[in-house]
DRENTORKOL-3810 file (N, C-alpha, C; in nm, 4 decimals):
REM DRENTORKOL-3810
@n.u->1.8412; n.v->0.8748; n.w->-0.0426; ca.u->1.7428; ca.v->0.8173; ca.w->-0.1335; c.u->1.6595; c.v->0.7176; c.w->-0.0552
@n.u->1.5282; n.v->0.7235; n.w->-0.0745; ca.u->1.4404; ca.v->0.6331; ca.w->-0.0028; c.u->1.4456; c.v->0.4949; c.w->-0.0667
@n.u->1.3836; n.v->0.4009; n.w->0.0015; ca.u->1.3778; ca.v->0.2642; ca.w->-0.0494; c.u->1.2907; c.v->0.2541; c.w->-0.1737
@n.u->1.2211; n.v->0.3609; n.w->-0.2057; ca.u->1.1295; ca.v->0.3585; ca.w->-0.3192; c.u->1.1911; c.v->0.4234; c.w->-0.4415
@n.u->1.3221; n.v->0.4488; n.w->-0.4373; ca.u->1.3891; ca.v->0.5082; ca.w->-0.5512; c.u->1.3675; c.v->0.6577; c.w->-0.5607
@n.u->1.3196; n.v->0.7190; n.w->-0.4533; ca.u->1.2936; ca.v->0.8618; ca.w->-0.4532; c.u->1.3935; c.v->0.9313; c.w->-0.3621
@n.u->1.4314; n.v->1.0509; n.w->-0.3979; ca.u->1.5190; ca.v->1.1295; ca.w->-0.3125; c.u->1.4327; c.v->1.2222; c.w->-0.2282
@n.u->1.3664; n.v->1.1647; n.w->-0.1283; ca.u->1.2815; ca.v->1.2446; ca.w->-0.0411; c.u->1.3104; c.v->1.2083; c.w->0.1036
@n.u->1.2898; n.v->1.3062; n.w->0.1888; ca.u->1.3122; ca.v->1.2847; ca.w->0.3312; c.u->1.1882; c.v->1.2236; c.w->0.3938
@n.u->1.2009; n.v->1.1791; n.w->0.5182; ca.u->1.0869; ca.v->1.1245; ca.w->0.5916; c.u->0.9779; c.v->1.2304; c.w->0.6021
@n.u->1.0157; n.v->1.3555; n.w->0.6271; ca.u->0.9185; ca.v->1.4638; ca.w->0.6364; c.u->0.8434; c.v->1.4843; c.w->0.5055
@n.u->0.9151; n.v->1.4731; n.w->0.3943; ca.u->0.8499; ca.v->1.4874; ca.w->0.2640; c.u->0.7542; c.v->1.3710; c.w->0.2387
@n.u->0.7927; n.v->1.2494; n.w->0.2823; ca.u->0.7019; ca.v->1.1354; ca.w->0.2690; c.u->0.5742; c.v->1.1602; c.w->0.3480
@n.u->0.5886; n.v->1.2097; n.w->0.4715; ca.u->0.4724; ca.v->1.2366; ca.w->0.5550; c.u->0.3858; c.v->1.3456; c.w->0.4930
@n.u->0.4496; n.v->1.4484; n.w->0.4344; ca.u->0.3740; ca.v->1.5554; ca.w->0.3693; c.u->0.2977; c.v->1.4999; c.w->0.2500
@n.u->0.3623; n.v->1.4120; n.w->0.1704; ca.u->0.2962; ca.v->1.3512; ca.w->0.0552; c.u->0.1734; c.v->1.2727; c.w->0.0999
@n.u->0.1890; n.v->1.1941; n.w->0.2054; ca.u->0.0754; ca.v->1.1175; ca.w->0.2549; c.u->-0.0325; c.v->1.2099; c.w->0.3087
@n.u->0.0070; n.v->1.3186; n.w->0.3740; ca.u->-0.0898; ca.v->1.4174; ca.w->0.4213; c.u->-0.1610; c.v->1.4850; c.w->0.3066
@n.u->-0.0889; n.v->1.5123; n.w->0.1966; ca.u->-0.1490; ca.v->1.5757; ca.w->0.0794; c.u->-0.2543; c.v->1.4875; c.w->0.0146
@n.u->-0.2461; n.v->1.3569; n.w->0.0350; ca.u->-0.3476; ca.v->1.2680; ca.w->-0.0209; c.u->-0.4858; c.v->1.3046; c.w->0.0308
@n.u->-0.4921; n.v->1.3536; n.w->0.1536; ca.u->-0.6203; ca.v->1.3877; ca.w->0.2137; c.u->-0.6959; c.v->1.4941; c.w->0.1375
@n.u->-0.6245; n.v->1.5828; n.w->0.0692; ca.u->-0.6916; ca.v->1.6874; ca.w->-0.0070; c.u->-0.7662; c.v->1.6304; c.w->-0.1274
@n.u->-0.7230; n.v->1.5161; n.w->-0.1771; ca.u->-0.7836; ca.v->1.4568; ca.w->-0.2955; c.u->-0.8612; c.v->1.3304; c.w->-0.2660
@n.u->-0.8422; n.v->1.2758; n.w->-0.1478; ca.u->-0.8960; ca.v->1.1444; ca.w->-0.1166; c.u->-0.9752; c.v->1.1518; c.w->0.0129
@n.u->-1.1069; n.v->1.1544; n.w->0.0058; ca.u->-1.1891; ca.v->1.1672; ca.w->0.1259; c.u->-1.1610; c.v->1.0563; c.w->0.2264
@n.u->-1.1738; n.v->1.0921; n.w->0.3527; ca.u->-1.1605; ca.v->0.9931; ca.w->0.4579; c.u->-1.0192; c.v->0.9723; c.w->0.5083
@n.u->-0.9208; n.v->1.0352; n.w->0.4478; ca.u->-0.7820; ca.v->1.0190; ca.w->0.4909; c.u->-0.7516; c.v->1.1198; c.w->0.6001
@n.u->-0.6663; n.v->1.0822; n.w->0.6930; ca.u->-0.6202; ca.v->1.1760; ca.w->0.7958; c.u->-0.5329; c.v->1.2807; c.w->0.7301
@n.u->-0.5628; n.v->1.4070; n.w->0.7569; ca.u->-0.4805; ca.v->1.5124; ca.w->0.6998; c.u->-0.4089; c.v->1.5911; c.w->0.8076
@n.u->-0.4477; n.v->1.5719; n.w->0.9325; ca.u->-0.3820; ca.v->1.6451; ca.w->1.0393; c.u->-0.2504; c.v->1.5772; c.w->1.0731
@n.u->-0.1575; n.v->1.6521; n.w->1.1344; ca.u->-0.0295; ca.v->1.5918; ca.w->1.1703; c.u->-0.0399; c.v->1.4963; c.w->1.2879
@n.u->-0.1613; n.v->1.4828; n.w->1.3464; ca.u->-0.1774; ca.v->1.3929; ca.w->1.4588; c.u->-0.1518; c.v->1.2493; c.w->1.4143
@n.u->-0.0989; n.v->1.1740; n.w->1.5041; ca.u->-0.0802; ca.v->1.0327; ca.w->1.4729; c.u->-0.1812; c.v->0.9541; c.w->1.5543
@n.u->-0.2313; n.v->0.8454; n.w->1.5016; ca.u->-0.3274; ca.v->0.7668; ca.w->1.5778; c.u->-0.2602; c.v->0.7064; c.w->1.7001
@n.u->-0.3391; n.v->0.6812; n.w->1.8018; ca.u->-0.2836; ca.v->0.6186; ca.w->1.9208; c.u->-0.2422; c.v->0.4762; c.w->1.8864
@n.u->-0.1633; n.v->0.4176; n.w->1.9739; ca.u->-0.1204; ca.v->0.2801; ca.w->1.9525; c.u->-0.2424; c.v->0.1885; c.w->1.9457
@n.u->-0.3437; n.v->0.2206; n.w->2.0254; ca.u->-0.4639; ca.v->0.1380; ca.w->2.0288; c.u->-0.5333; c.v->0.1335; c.w->1.8925
@n.u->-0.5440; n.v->0.2505; n.w->1.8233; ca.u->-0.6164; ca.v->0.2502; ca.w->1.6965; c.u->-0.5254; c.v->0.2533; c.w->1.5748
@n.u->-0.3949; n.v->0.2401; n.w->1.5945; ca.u->-0.3036; ca.v->0.2371; ca.w->1.4797; c.u->-0.3391; c.v->0.1190; c.w->1.3912
@n.u->-0.3538; n.v->0.1454; n.w->1.2623; ca.u->-0.3844; ca.v->0.0394; ca.w->1.1688; c.u->-0.5327; c.v->0.0079; c.w->1.1570
@n.u->-0.6156; n.v->0.0752; n.w->1.2343; ca.u->-0.7594; ca.v->0.0517; ca.w->1.2254; c.u->-0.8244; c.v->0.1726; c.w->1.1586
@n.u->-0.9255; n.v->0.1461; n.w->1.0801; ca.u->-0.9969; ca.v->0.2514; ca.w->1.0104; c.u->-1.1437; c.v->0.2325; c.w->1.0403
@n.u->-1.2141; n.v->0.3435; n.w->1.0706; ca.u->-1.3558; ca.v->0.3260; ca.w->1.0990; c.u->-1.4330; c.v->0.2995; c.w->0.9711
@n.u->-1.5527; n.v->0.2467; n.w->0.9851; ca.u->-1.6313; ca.v->0.2035; ca.w->0.8700; c.u->-1.6604; c.v->0.3182; c.w->0.7739
@n.u->-1.6868; n.v->0.4379; n.w->0.8269; ca.u->-1.7167; ca.v->0.5519; ca.w->0.7410; c.u->-1.5979; c.v->0.5877; c.w->0.6539
@n.u->-1.4769; n.v->0.5938; n.w->0.7111; ca.u->-1.3615; ca.v->0.6316; ca.w->0.6302; c.u->-1.3283; c.v->0.5243; c.w->0.5272
@n.u->-1.3551; n.v->0.3966; n.w->0.5571; ca.u->-1.3338; ca.v->0.2915; ca.w->0.4579; c.u->-1.4293; c.v->0.3131; c.w->0.3409
@n.u->-1.5559; n.v->0.3412; n.w->0.3713; ca.u->-1.6545; ca.v->0.3635; ca.w->0.2659; c.u->-1.6147; c.v->0.4833; c.w->0.1807
@n.u->-1.5704; n.v->0.5923; n.w->0.2449; ca.u->-1.5281; ca.v->0.7107; ca.w->0.1698; c.u->-1.4022; c.v->0.6822; c.w->0.0890
@n.u->-1.3082; n.v->0.6084; n.w->0.1480; ca.u->-1.1825; ca.v->0.5807; ca.w->0.0791; c.u->-1.2030; c.v->0.4920; c.w->-0.0424
@n.u->-1.2990; n.v->0.3994; n.w->-0.0350; ca.u->-1.3195; ca.v->0.3127; ca.w->-0.1499; c.u->-1.3816; c.v->0.3869; c.w->-0.2660
@n.u->-1.4330; n.v->0.5081; n.w->-0.2405; ca.u->-1.4769; ca.v->0.5916; ca.w->-0.3520; c.u->-1.3542; c.v->0.6283; c.w->-0.4350
@n.u->-1.2385; n.v->0.6343; n.w->-0.3663; ca.u->-1.1106; ca.v->0.6541; ca.w->-0.4342; c.u->-1.0998; c.v->0.7873; c.w->-0.5039
@n.u->-0.9824; n.v->0.8153; n.w->-0.5522; ca.u->-0.9639; ca.v->0.9366; ca.w->-0.6287; c.u->-1.0416; c.v->0.9268; c.w->-0.7590
@n.u->-1.0869; n.v->1.0396; n.w->-0.8122; ca.u->-1.1700; ca.v->1.0357; ca.w->-0.9322; c.u->-1.0955; c.v->0.9863; c.w->-1.0555
@n.u->-0.9649; n.v->0.9921; n.w->-1.0551; ca.u->-0.8876; ca.v->0.9563; ca.w->-1.1728; c.u->-0.7924; c.v->0.8428; c.w->-1.1367
@n.u->-0.8140; n.v->0.7264; n.w->-1.1959; ca.u->-0.7304; ca.v->0.6104; ca.w->-1.1635; c.u->-0.5850; c.v->0.6340; c.w->-1.2016
@n.u->-0.5602; n.v->0.7068; n.w->-1.3087; ca.u->-0.4225; ca.v->0.7361; ca.w->-1.3484; c.u->-0.3525; c.v->0.8176; c.w->-1.2407
@n.u->-0.4262; n.v->0.9121; n.w->-1.1818; ca.u->-0.3698; ca.v->0.9917; ca.w->-1.0723; c.u->-0.3330; c.v->0.9002; c.w->-0.9563
@n.u->-0.4202; n.v->0.8067; n.w->-0.9247; ca.u->-0.3933; ca.v->0.7153; ca.w->-0.8139; c.u->-0.2671; c.v->0.6340; c.w->-0.8390
@n.u->-0.2501; n.v->0.5854; n.w->-0.9617; ca.u->-0.1310; ca.v->0.5076; ca.w->-0.9939; c.u->-0.0073; c.v->0.5970; c.w->-0.9913
@n.u->-0.0212; n.v->0.7235; n.w->-1.0300; ca.u->0.0905; ca.v->0.8179; ca.w->-1.0179; c.u->0.1365; c.v->0.8251; c.w->-0.8732
@n.u->0.0425; n.v->0.8410; n.w->-0.7820; ca.u->0.0775; ca.v->0.8523; ca.w->-0.6405; c.u->0.1337; c.v->0.7196; c.w->-0.5890
@n.u->0.0705; n.v->0.6091; n.w->-0.6253; ca.u->0.1217; ca.v->0.4789; ca.w->-0.5818; c.u->0.2638; c.v->0.4563; c.w->-0.6328
@n.u->0.2943; n.v->0.5059; n.w->-0.7519; ca.u->0.4293; ca.v->0.4922; ca.w->-0.8083; c.u->0.5323; c.v->0.5700; c.w->-0.7296
@n.u->0.4877; n.v->0.6697; n.w->-0.6546; ca.u->0.5789; ca.v->0.7434; ca.w->-0.5678; c.u->0.5965; c.v->0.6757; c.w->-0.4327
@n.u->0.5080; n.v->0.5837; n.w->-0.3997; ca.u->0.5170; ca.v->0.5121; ca.w->-0.2725; c.u->0.5848; c.v->0.3757; c.w->-0.2897
@n.u->0.5495; n.v->0.3069; n.w->-0.3959; ca.u->0.6019; ca.v->0.1747; ca.w->-0.4267; c.u->0.6848; c.v->0.1833; c.w->-0.5546
@n.u->0.7791; n.v->0.0923; n.w->-0.5715; ca.u->0.8474; ca.v->0.0782; ca.w->-0.6998; c.u->0.7522; c.v->0.0007; c.w->-0.7909
@n.u->0.7307; n.v->0.0506; n.w->-0.9117; ca.u->0.6403; ca.v->-0.0151; ca.w->-1.0069; c.u->0.7186; c.v->-0.0355; c.w->-1.1365
@n.u->0.7857; n.v->-0.1499; n.w->-1.1521; ca.u->0.8712; ca.v->-0.1724; ca.w->-1.2687; c.u->0.7977; c.v->-0.1675; c.w->-1.4032
@n.u->0.6756; n.v->-0.2219; n.w->-1.4080; ca.u->0.5994; ca.v->-0.2211; ca.w->-1.5337; c.u->0.4678; c.v->-0.1485; c.w->-1.5059
@n.u->0.4760; n.v->-0.0176; n.w->-1.5083; ca.u->0.3636; ca.v->0.0662; ca.w->-1.4690; c.u->0.2402; c.v->0.0441; c.w->-1.5561
@n.u->0.2558; n.v->0.0275; n.w->-1.6850; ca.u->0.1401; ca.v->0.0182; ca.w->-1.7748; c.u->0.0500; c.v->-0.1002; c.w->-1.7398
@n.u->0.1074; n.v->-0.2137; n.w->-1.7039; ca.u->0.0249; ca.v->-0.3299; ca.w->-1.6711; c.u->-0.0449; c.v->-0.3113; c.w->-1.5364
@n.u->0.0264; n.v->-0.2537; n.w->-1.4404; ca.u->-0.0329; ca.v->-0.2279; ca.w->-1.3089; c.u->-0.1459; c.v->-0.1270; c.w->-1.3234
@n.u->-0.1218; n.v->-0.0208; n.w->-1.3990; ca.u->-0.2236; ca.v->0.0828; ca.w->-1.4183; c.u->-0.3478; c.v->0.0241; c.w->-1.4865
@n.u->-0.3292; n.v->-0.0546; n.w->-1.5914; ca.u->-0.4428; ca.v->-0.1141; ca.w->-1.6623; c.u->-0.5238; c.v->-0.2054; c.w->-1.5693
@n.u->-0.4550; n.v->-0.2759; n.w->-1.4813; ca.u->-0.5235; ca.v->-0.3666; ca.w->-1.3888; c.u->-0.5998; c.v->-0.2898; c.w->-1.2814
@n.u->-0.5423; n.v->-0.1811; n.w->-1.2299; ca.u->-0.6025; ca.v->-0.1067; ca.w->-1.1192; c.u->-0.7095; c.v->-0.0064; c.w->-1.1631
@n.u->-0.7154; n.v->0.0244; n.w->-1.2914; ca.u->-0.8039; ca.v->0.1320; ca.w->-1.3373; c.u->-0.9494; c.v->0.1111; c.w->-1.2952
@n.u->-0.9981; n.v->-0.0108; n.w->-1.2932; ca.u->-1.1368; ca.v->-0.0378; ca.w->-1.2555; c.u->-1.1479; c.v->-0.1118; c.w->-1.1224
@n.u->-1.0423; n.v->-0.1048; n.w->-1.0429; ca.u->-1.0412; ca.v->-0.1766; ca.w->-0.9153; c.u->-1.0089; c.v->-0.0814; c.w->-0.8007
@n.u->-1.1033; n.v->0.0063; n.w->-0.7719; ca.u->-1.0835; ca.v->0.1046; ca.w->-0.6645; c.u->-1.0524; c.v->0.0403; c.w->-0.5299
@n.u->-1.1197; n.v->-0.0685; n.w->-0.4919; ca.u->-1.0864; ca.v->-0.1284; ca.w->-0.3616; c.u->-0.9395; c.v->-0.1712; c.w->-0.3509
@n.u->-0.8815; n.v->-0.2184; n.w->-0.4599; ca.u->-0.7396; ca.v->-0.2565; ca.w->-0.4557; c.u->-0.6519; c.v->-0.1328; c.w->-0.4382
@n.u->-0.6855; n.v->-0.0259; n.w->-0.5090; ca.u->-0.6082; ca.v->0.0993; ca.w->-0.4922; c.u->-0.6163; c.v->0.1452; c.w->-0.3473
@n.u->-0.7347; n.v->0.1381; n.w->-0.2897; ca.u->-0.7535; ca.v->0.1787; ca.w->-0.1505; c.u->-0.6677; c.v->0.0934; c.w->-0.0572
@n.u->-0.6686; n.v->-0.0376; n.w->-0.0788; ca.u->-0.5873; ca.v->-0.1261; ca.w->0.0044; c.u->-0.4391; c.v->-0.0924; c.w->-0.0072
@n.u->-0.3937; n.v->-0.0634; n.w->-0.1287; ca.u->-0.2519; ca.v->-0.0289; ca.w->-0.1479; c.u->-0.2164; c.v->0.1007; c.w->-0.0754
@n.u->-0.3045; n.v->0.2004; n.w->-0.0822; ca.u->-0.2806; ca.v->0.3249; ca.w->-0.0088; c.u->-0.2804; c.v->0.2993; c.w->0.1410
@n.u->-0.3764; n.v->0.2224; n.w->0.1890; ca.u->-0.3867; ca.v->0.1955; ca.w->0.3325; c.u->-0.2724; c.v->0.1079; c.w->0.3847
@n.u->-0.2232; n.v->0.0168; n.w->0.3020; ca.u->-0.1165; ca.v->-0.0738; ca.w->0.3454; c.u->0.0172; c.v->-0.0022; c.w->0.3592
@n.u->0.0419; n.v->0.0956; n.w->0.2747; ca.u->0.1730; ca.v->0.1608; ca.w->0.2714; c.u->0.2211; c.v->0.2112; c.w->0.4084
@n.u->0.1457; n.v->0.2968; n.w->0.4785; ca.u->0.1982; ca.v->0.3448; ca.w->0.6079; c.u->0.2147; c.v->0.2333; c.w->0.7098
@n.u->0.1333; n.v->0.1296; n.w->0.7005; ca.u->0.1464; ca.v->0.0176; ca.w->0.7937; c.u->0.2728; c.v->-0.0629; c.w->0.7644
@n.u->0.3023; n.v->-0.0812; n.w->0.6354; ca.u->0.4260; ca.v->-0.1502; ca.w->0.5978; c.u->0.5476; c.v->-0.0713; c.w->0.6440
@n.u->0.5444; n.v->0.0596; n.w->0.6252; ca.u->0.6559; ca.v->0.1450; ca.w->0.6674; c.u->0.6699; c.v->0.1423; c.w->0.8188
@n.u->0.5573; n.v->0.1450; n.w->0.8893; ca.u->0.5612; ca.v->0.1411; ca.w->1.0360; c.u->0.6273; c.v->0.0121; c.w->1.0850
@n.u->0.5947; n.v->-0.0992; n.w->1.0217; ca.u->0.6452; ca.v->-0.2283; ca.w->1.0675; c.u->0.7850; c.v->-0.2586; c.w->1.0138
@n.u->0.8090; n.v->-0.2337; n.w->0.8847; ca.u->0.9371; ca.v->-0.2694; ca.w->0.8231; c.u->1.0389; c.v->-0.1563; c.w->0.8258
@n.u->0.9940; n.v->-0.0334; n.w->0.8543; ca.u->1.0843; ca.v->0.0805; ca.w->0.8589; c.u->1.0883; c.v->0.1555; c.w->0.7270
@n.u->1.1369; n.v->0.2778; n.w->0.7332; ca.u->1.1371; ca.v->0.3642; ca.w->0.6147; c.u->1.2356; c.v->0.3174; c.w->0.5080
@n.u->1.3238; n.v->0.2245; n.w->0.5426; ca.u->1.4174; ca.v->0.1726; ca.w->0.4424; c.u->1.3618; c.v->0.0491; c.w->0.3700
@n.u->1.2357; n.v->0.0151; n.w->0.3966; ca.u->1.1734; ca.v->-0.0993; ca.w->0.3294; c.u->1.1662; c.v->-0.0733; c.w->0.1795
@n.u->1.1880; n.v->-0.1778; n.w->0.1032; ca.u->1.1780; ca.v->-0.1691; ca.w->-0.0432; c.u->1.0518; c.v->-0.2427; c.w->-0.0839
@n.u->0.9549; n.v->-0.1669; n.w->-0.1316; ca.u->0.8245; ca.v->-0.2228; ca.w->-0.1667; c.u->0.8046; c.v->-0.2119; c.w->-0.3168
@n.u->0.7629; n.v->-0.3208; n.w->-0.3778; ca.u->0.7492; ca.v->-0.3248; ca.w->-0.5233; c.u->0.6128; c.v->-0.3814; c.w->-0.5615
@n.u->0.5463; n.v->-0.3150; n.w->-0.6572; ca.u->0.4185; ca.v->-0.3632; ca.w->-0.7112; c.u->0.4405; c.v->-0.4257; c.w->-0.8475
@n.u->0.3846; n.v->-0.5425; n.w->-0.8662; ca.u->0.3896; ca.v->-0.6084; ca.w->-0.9974; c.u->0.2562; c.v->-0.6771; c.w->-1.0223
@n.u->0.2199; n.v->-0.6830; n.w->-1.1479; ca.u->0.1055; ca.v->-0.7629; ca.w->-1.1886; c.u->0.1581; c.v->-0.9018; c.w->-1.2216
@n.u->0.1025; n.v->-1.0027; n.w->-1.1562; ca.u->0.1474; ca.v->-1.1404; ca.w->-1.1721; c.u->0.0325; c.v->-1.2224; c.w->-1.2293
@n.u->0.0625; n.v->-1.3006; n.w->-1.3316; ca.u->-0.0388; ca.v->-1.3880; ca.w->-1.3895; c.u->-0.0212; c.v->-1.5276; c.w->-1.3316
@n.u->-0.1262; n.v->-1.5775; n.w->-1.2706; ca.u->-0.1270; ca.v->-1.7122; ca.w->-1.2144; c.u->-0.1816; c.v->-1.8061; c.w->-1.3210
@n.u->-0.0941; n.v->-1.8855; n.w->-1.3798; ca.u->-0.1324; ca.v->-1.9734; ca.w->-1.4894; c.u->-0.2292; c.v->-2.0829; c.w->-1.4447
@n.u->-0.2162; n.v->-2.1292; n.w->-1.3204; ca.u->-0.3043; ca.v->-2.2342; ca.w->-1.2703; c.u->-0.4487; c.v->-2.1872; c.w->-1.2621
@n.u->-0.4673; n.v->-2.0665; n.w->-1.2079; ca.u->-0.6022; ca.v->-2.0121; ca.w->-1.1889; c.u->-0.6479; c.v->-1.9253; c.w->-1.3048
@n.u->-0.5566; n.v->-1.8936; n.w->-1.3967; ca.u->-0.5856; ca.v->-1.8020; ca.w->-1.5068; c.u->-0.6387; c.v->-1.6689; c.w->-1.4530
@n.u->-0.5701; n.v->-1.6174; n.w->-1.3507; ca.u->-0.6079; ca.v->-1.4929; ca.w->-1.2851; c.u->-0.4836; c.v->-1.4062; c.w->-1.2703
@n.u->-0.5019; n.v->-1.2764; n.w->-1.2862; ca.u->-0.3934; ca.v->-1.1815; ca.w->-1.2592; c.u->-0.4135; c.v->-1.1225; c.w->-1.1205
@n.u->-0.3024; n.v->-1.0968; n.w->-1.0533; ca.u->-0.3047; ca.v->-1.0394; ca.w->-0.9183; c.u->-0.1945; c.v->-0.9351; c.w->-0.9065
@n.u->-0.2145; n.v->-0.8430; n.w->-0.8140; ca.u->-0.1077; ca.v->-0.7495; ca.w->-0.7775; c.u->-0.0301; c.v->-0.8141; c.w->-0.6638
@n.u->0.1008; n.v->-0.8174; n.w->-0.6799; ca.u->0.1872; ca.v->-0.8687; ca.w->-0.5745; c.u->0.2708; c.v->-0.7532; c.w->-0.5211
@n.u->0.2679; n.v->-0.7362; n.w->-0.3904; ca.u->0.3555; ca.v->-0.6401; ca.w->-0.3238; c.u->0.4708; c.v->-0.7210; c.w->-0.2663
@n.u->0.5895; n.v->-0.7000; n.w->-0.3224; ca.u->0.7093; ca.v->-0.7669; ca.w->-0.2715; c.u->0.7765; c.v->-0.6744; c.w->-0.1716
@n.u->0.8030; n.v->-0.7266; n.w->-0.0551; ca.u->0.8742; ca.v->-0.6538; ca.w->0.0488; c.u->1.0147; c.v->-0.7115; c.w->0.0486
@n.u->1.1091; n.v->-0.6328; n.w->0.0035; ca.u->1.2469; ca.v->-0.6800; ca.w->-0.0084; c.u->1.3235; c.v->-0.6427; c.w->0.1182
@n.u->1.3804; n.v->-0.7459; n.w->0.1794; ca.u->1.4522; ca.v->-0.7236; ca.w->0.3038; c.u->1.5561; c.v->-0.8327; c.w->0.3241
@n.u->1.6691; n.v->-0.7934; n.w->0.3785; ca.u->1.7724; ca.v->-0.8883; ca.w->0.4148; c.u->1.7804; c.v->-0.9051; c.w->0.5655
@n.u->1.6887; n.v->-0.8421; n.w->0.6372; ca.u->1.6908; ca.v->-0.8461; ca.w->0.7834; c.u->1.6483; c.v->-0.9824; c.w->0.8358
@n.u->1.7093; n.v->-1.0232; n.w->0.9454; ca.u->1.6760; ca.v->-1.1515; ca.w->1.0074; c.u->1.5338; c.v->-1.1531; c.w->1.0626
@n.u->1.4819; n.v->-1.0361; n.w->1.0998; ca.u->1.3485; ca.v->-1.0305; ca.w->1.1595; c.u->1.2389; c.v->-1.0001; c.w->1.0574
@n.u->1.2681; n.v->-1.0141; n.w->0.9284; ca.u->1.1706; ca.v->-0.9810; ca.w->0.8244; c.u->1.0481; c.v->-1.0734; c.w->0.8295
@n.u->1.0687; n.v->-1.2026; n.w->0.8477; ca.u->0.9551; ca.v->-1.2963; ca.w->0.8516; c.u->0.8603; c.v->-1.2636; c.w->0.9668
@n.u->0.9105; n.v->-1.2430; n.w->1.0895; ca.u->0.8189; ca.v->-1.2046; ca.w->1.1984; c.u->0.7496; c.v->-1.0699; c.w->1.1724
@n.u->0.8179; n.v->-0.9810; n.w->1.1020; ca.u->0.7554; ca.v->-0.8526; ca.w->1.0691; c.u->0.6397; c.v->-0.8723; c.w->0.9710
@n.u->0.6563; n.v->-0.9599; n.w->0.8741; ca.u->0.5466; ca.v->-0.9895; ca.w->0.7808; c.u->0.4296; c.v->-1.0533; c.w->0.8560
@n.u->0.4595; n.v->-1.1426; n.w->0.9480; ca.u->0.3541; ca.v->-1.2040; ca.w->1.0286; c.u->0.2818; c.v->-1.0982; c.w->1.1126
@n.u->0.3566; n.v->-1.0016; n.w->1.1638; ca.u->0.2967; ca.v->-0.8920; ca.w->1.2413; c.u->0.2047; c.v->-0.8085; c.w->1.1521
@n.u->0.2506; n.v->-0.7755; n.w->1.0301; ca.u->0.1675; ca.v->-0.7010; ca.w->0.9352; c.u->0.0380; c.v->-0.7784; c.w->0.9074
@n.u->0.0505; n.v->-0.9075; n.w->0.8836; ca.u->-0.0679; ca.v->-0.9905; ca.w->0.8597; c.u->-0.1643; c.v->-0.9836; c.w->0.9777
@n.u->-0.1125; n.v->-1.0044; n.w->1.0962; ca.u->-0.1971; ca.v->-1.0089; ca.w->1.2164; c.u->-0.2572; c.v->-0.8729; c.w->1.2508
@n.u->-0.1793; n.v->-0.7673; n.w->1.2371; ca.u->-0.2263; ca.v->-0.6350; ca.w->1.2783; c.u->-0.3159; c.v->-0.5672; c.w->1.1756
@n.u->-0.3037; n.v->-0.6053; n.w->1.0473; ca.u->-0.3814; ca.v->-0.5317; ca.w->0.9476; c.u->-0.4352; c.v->-0.6194; c.w->0.8341
@n.u->-0.3485; n.v->-0.6912; n.w->0.7655; ca.u->-0.3879; ca.v->-0.7570; ca.w->0.6418; c.u->-0.5011; c.v->-0.8581; c.w->0.6606
@n.u->-0.4980; n.v->-0.9394; n.w->0.7622; ca.u->-0.6021; ca.v->-1.0408; ca.w->0.7807; c.u->-0.7400; c.v->-0.9790; c.w->0.8028
@n.u->-0.7442; n.v->-0.8554; n.w->0.8524; ca.u->-0.8716; ca.v->-0.7848; ca.w->0.8688; c.u->-0.9204; c.v->-0.7211; c.w->0.7397
@n.u->-0.8336; n.v->-0.7124; n.w->0.6388; ca.u->-0.8693; ca.v->-0.6431; ca.w->0.5145; c.u->-0.8599; c.v->-0.7297; c.w->0.3902
@n.u->-0.8124; n.v->-0.8508; n.w->0.4044; ca.u->-0.7892; ca.v->-0.9372; ca.w->0.2889; c.u->-0.9183; c.v->-0.9625; c.w->0.2099
@n.u->-1.0323; n.v->-0.9660; n.w->0.2794; ca.u->-1.1585; ca.v->-0.9919; ca.w->0.2101; c.u->-1.1910; c.v->-0.8823; c.w->0.1088
@n.u->-1.1372; n.v->-0.7627; n.w->0.1254; ca.u->-1.1610; ca.v->-0.6525; ca.w->0.0314; c.u->-1.0793; c.v->-0.6660; c.w->-0.0966
@n.u->-0.9883; n.v->-0.7615; n.w->-0.1001; ca.u->-0.9009; ca.v->-0.7769; ca.w->-0.2166; c.u->-0.9562; c.v->-0.8732; c.w->-0.3209
@n.u->-1.0599; n.v->-0.9466; n.w->-0.2865; ca.u->-1.1162; ca.v->-1.0476; ca.w->-0.3771; c.u->-1.0097; c.v->-1.1441; c.w->-0.4292
@n.u->-0.9060; n.v->-1.1663; n.w->-0.3499; ca.u->-0.8001; ca.v->-1.2576; ca.w->-0.3894; c.u->-0.7061; c.v->-1.2020; c.w->-0.4955
@n.u->-0.7123; n.v->-1.0708; n.w->-0.5192; ca.u->-0.6340; ca.v->-1.0096; ca.w->-0.6272; c.u->-0.5127; c.v->-0.9315; c.w->-0.5780
@n.u->-0.4791; n.v->-0.9451; n.w->-0.4503; ca.u->-0.3653; ca.v->-0.8732; ca.w->-0.3931; c.u->-0.2993; c.v->-0.9636; c.w->-0.2908
@n.u->-0.1661; n.v->-0.9701; n.w->-0.2964; ca.u->-0.0962; ca.v->-1.0420; ca.w->-0.1907; c.u->0.0358; c.v->-0.9730; c.w->-0.1585
@n.u->0.0862; n.v->-1.0009; n.w->-0.0404; ca.u->0.2098; ca.v->-0.9443; ca.w->0.0103; c.u->0.3068; c.v->-1.0576; c.w->0.0338
@n.u->0.4266; n.v->-1.0468; n.w->-0.0222; ca.u->0.5266; ca.v->-1.1516; ca.w->-0.0076; c.u->0.6585; c.v->-1.0906; c.w->0.0357
@n.u->0.7368; n.v->-1.1716; n.w->0.1018; ca.u->0.8696; ca.v->-1.1308; ca.w->0.1453; c.u->0.9720; c.v->-1.1856; c.w->0.0487
@n.u->1.0637; n.v->-1.1017; n.w->0.0051; ca.u->1.1740; ca.v->-1.1429; ca.w->-0.0826; c.u->1.3041; c.v->-1.1092; c.w->-0.0132
@n.u->1.3906; n.v->-1.2069; n.w->-0.0038; ca.u->1.5222; ca.v->-1.1857; ca.w->0.0586; c.u->1.6148; c.v->-1.1114; c.w->-0.0365
@n.u->1.6925; n.v->-1.0210; n.w->0.0186; ca.u->1.7924; ca.v->-0.9490; ca.w->-0.0629; c.u->1.9243; c.v->-1.0192; c.w->-0.0538
END
């Protein structure tokens, strides 16, 4: 069983991510892997195409629910329905999180209401009991998130939760 509550193999996960390309323009669909130099980087054209997102937000949340654990799907779906850039960021973050934290990473999406700011945000909790989890989160930030955070409009964050 994967860390996402699914009984799928690594190969099936890769196939699922590859299948996204058939519905989501700009995604890599070939079995090639990016070089270490361009891992985690996306060219401007594919970002523009990806932010067009899948035509059906419910479909996107269905797929995200297979990648992340989503305890309260209805609230996450309602929040993401008109926020294609956030859906794109969640799709793009997933393989990078798996690359850095490993396939046994437990990733959870929740809608969190910030009472101070009166704003709702999506929080991705990375659950780990590993001693190197904090440096891994810092690596994720440095290698990818800090270059893409501006696309979130402050409505998405990644946090580490100890198991």
